[in-house]
N, C-alpha and C positions, 0 to 999 in steps of 0.2 A: 648729705647728712652731716650734722655737727657731731664731732667727737671731742669730748672734753674730759680731762683728768684733773682731779683735786689731789694735792699732796699735803700731808700734815703729819702730826704726831697723835698717838692715841690720847683721847681726851679733848682734842681741839675741835671736834665736831665735823670731820670731813664726810662721814656717812650722812649726817644730817644735811650738810651743805649739798651733797649730790641729790638727796631726796627733795630738798627745796627747789633746786634748779630743775629737776625732772618734773616735779609738779607744775612749775611755772611753764615749762615747755608744753606740757599736756594741756594746761589751761589755754594755750594759744593754738591748740588744734594739732599738735605734733604727736606722732608715735614716739614712745620713749622707752629706753632702758636706763636704769641706774642701779649701781651696786657697789659695795665696798670690797676691798681686797686686803686681807691682812692675815697674819699667822696667829700665834698665841696673843690674846688680848692683853697687851701690856701697856700701861699708861706711859706715854712718852716715846714709845717705839714708832718708827716710821710706818705709815700706812698710806694707801691711796684709795680713792673711789672714782668711779667714772660714770659719765652720762653720754648716751647716744640719743639723738633726736632727729627725726626725719618726717617728711610729709607722707611717706609711704611705709609699708611694712618693713621692719628691720630684720634682716636675715643674719647679720653678723652676730657672733657670740664671742665671749671671752674678753680678755683685757684689751685695751686700746694701745696698739703699737705705733700708730702714726696719728698723733693728736692734732686737732686744729687749735686747741687752747689748753694750756697747762697752767693751773692756778696753784701757787705755792703759799700756804698759810704761814709757814715758818721758814725763814731764809737760812736757818742753820742746816736745813736738809740739802740745800743745793750742792755743797761740796762733798756730800756723802754718796759715793758711787752706789752703795747698796740701796739707797732710797729710790733710784731710777728716775729722778726728776727730768733728766735730759734725754731719756730713752725715746728714740724715734723723732726727736725734735729736728725740724728742718727750717728752711727759709719761709715756709708758709705758716709755721706754727707761731701763735702769739703766746708769749710767756708773761704771766702776771705774777709778781712777787710782792708779798707783804714784807716790807723792809724799811730800814732807816737810810739805806744807800740809794743813790740815784740810778735811773735806768742806764745812763751811760757807763757808770761804774760796773754794773752787772754785765753790760754788753761787752765791755773790754775784758772783764774778768773771765767770762765764759767763752769769749771768742766765737760768738754766734752771729749770724746775719739776719735772723728773723726779728720781728718787733718785740721789744721788751717794755713792759708797762709796770709801774710800781704803785702800790698802795702804801700810804704812810703807816709804819708799824705801830701797833698798839703800845701803850706804855709798857716798859720792860717789867716783867714779873719774874720772881725767883723760880717758879715752876713754869716752864714753857708750855706745859699742857693746859695751863689756866689762862691763856690769852682770851680775854673776855669777848664772847659772842663772835669769835672770828669766823666760825662756820657760816653764819648768816651774812656776815660782811663779804666773804668770798663769793657766796652765791649771788648776792646783790650786784657785785662788780661784774661777775660773769654774765649775768642776765643783760646788763647794759652793753657789754662788749659784743654780744651776738646780734644785738640790734633788732630782735624780733619779739621781745617780751616787754610788755607795758608795766608801769609802776603798780597799778592796781592788781594786775595778775600776779606780780611778785609778792605783794602784800597778802593776797589771798592764799598763795602757796605756803607762806610762812604760817598763817593762821591755821591752815589745814594740817600741816606737819606737826605743829607744836600745840595742838588743841588741848592735849591732856595736861599740859604744864601750867595752865592758868593765864589769865589776862596780862599779868605783869610781865611774865617771861615773853609772851607773844609781842607785847608792845615794845619791849626793849630790843628784841631781835629785829622787828620791823624797822625800828628807828635806825639801827646800825646798817641794815641791809639797804634801806632806801638812801641813806647818806652815801654809801659806797656807790650805789646806782647813779646818783646825781654826780658824784665825783668823776665818773667815767664818761660823762656826757661827750667830751671832745673825742673820745675814742669809740663812740657808738658805731657798731657795724664793722669794726676792725676785724673781727673774727668772721671768716667766711666758711661756707660748707665745702667739704672735699668730696670727690666722687667715690664710687665704689672701688674697692681694692680688687684688682684683676688677678686671677689665678696665674696668668701668664707672667706677671711681675713678682710672683712669690719668690722670696729669697730664703733658701735653706739656711738654718742656723749653722754657725761654725762649731765643729766638734774637735775636742782635744783628744787625740788618740793616746791612750795609756797602755803601755806594754804590759803584758802579763808576766809577773815574776813569781818565783817561789816564795812562800810565806817567810822563809828564813831570811830572804833579802828584803821583801817589801814591808814586812811587819816585825822589825827587830824589837826585842825587849831590852831596854837599857836600864840597869839598876844603879849604876854609879852616880855619885853626886856631881853637880855642876856639869852636866853633860848636854845642856840645851844646844850647844854648838854642833853636836853630833846629829841633831835632828834637822834634816834638810827640809825645812818647811817651804822652801822655794819650789818643791816638787808639786805643791798644791796649785801653783799659779796657772791660770789660763791666759792672762794678759801680762805682758812685760813692759814696765816703764823704761823708755829709751830716751837718753838725754842728748839733745842737740847742743853741743858746747858752743857753737857759733852764736846761738840765740841766748844762751845762759848769761844772766847779768852778774854772776859771781856774788850774789847777795849773801851767800854762805849760810843763811839761817832758816829760810822758809821751808824748803823741802826737808832738810834734816830735822827741823823742829817738829813738823807735822807728821813725819813718818811714825806710826804707832809702834813699830817694831825696832826702831833705831838702826835700820840697815843702810841708811845713807850717810856716808862719811864725807867730810869736806877737807880737801887738801890745803896746804899752806897758801896756795894762790886763790883759794875760794871756790875751786872747782869741785862739784859733788861727784861721788861715785857710789854705785849701788852694789851691795852684796847679794847677788842673785841666788846664792845657796839658801838664803833665809828670807828673801823678799817674797811675800805671799801674793803680791799683785793686787792690793786693795785699791790702787790708783788714786789715793789721796794726794800724793805728790803731783800727779797730773792735774788735778783740780785746783791745787793751791799755788802752782808756779805762776808768778805774775806775768812773765813774758811768754808763757806757753812754750817753754823750751823742752818739756818732757811730753813724749807721745806714748799713747797706749798701743802696743803692737801685739797681735795674737801670738801666743807663745810658740805655736807650731811654726808660724811664719818667721819669727825671730830666730828660732833654732835652725831653720832651713837656710836663712840668709847668713847665719853665723854672727848675728849681732851680739856684741858683748857689752852693751851699755852706752854706745854712742850711735847717733843717727847716721845711717849710711850716706 
């Protein structure tokens, strides 16, 4: 079975991309699932859509946790932990990114071993949700990467999905999709099917045990001014960023600048330290650290090991 995820922002056409690719698979005789996944429909908010395709009946349901192909329409999503771009990605997964950077840059930046392929990013626009025809472009590239969908089948899928929008829109989307399809010629068939997920290999999710406390302790009401330091937002954290100072480059500015809550301080020698009372565990520092010197450790595990901000 092929398991494919599209990641983009609201307005970039990821739902349409998944439907185009799903229709193309169906046109080649596959059983197909395709569906979007998002919360409130907000333009520019991260969303994803997924496609499953197999020659036999599909019994799996729900989101794809172990994808064969991840297609990223907007590279600004990659460093956002909440977008889930890298969730379940392993050495088998092909990562296709629409970006101005090279594949080698992303491979080093993300520190992953699987294949990374890039599409040249569309001309920069002020509103990222207006990347022109990017949904069809991503669908076209994905169709070639799986190696089982023909050009005519792809063009027919676009015509079917966009029929109500008129000939002009259909033609422009077909043009972009087929251009991306041809651009991926050297990578045709890179994406391969993965087998069924075995119940024996099921991995239970990690849970953070939260102790029950009296309301007077766990839900204090603070009325005084300038009291944010008293609110220990670090108690929300489920993952703890842990710094390996031996790998740290002492660049002094990357992690501290990107931290949205300003809880990473830098000493005179350029060494960073983290205020765990107020670190919420967003893991942006983990994603942005160039030498990958910051590791995400489950909070329960870190507390048990007594980790105080440095790798053991």
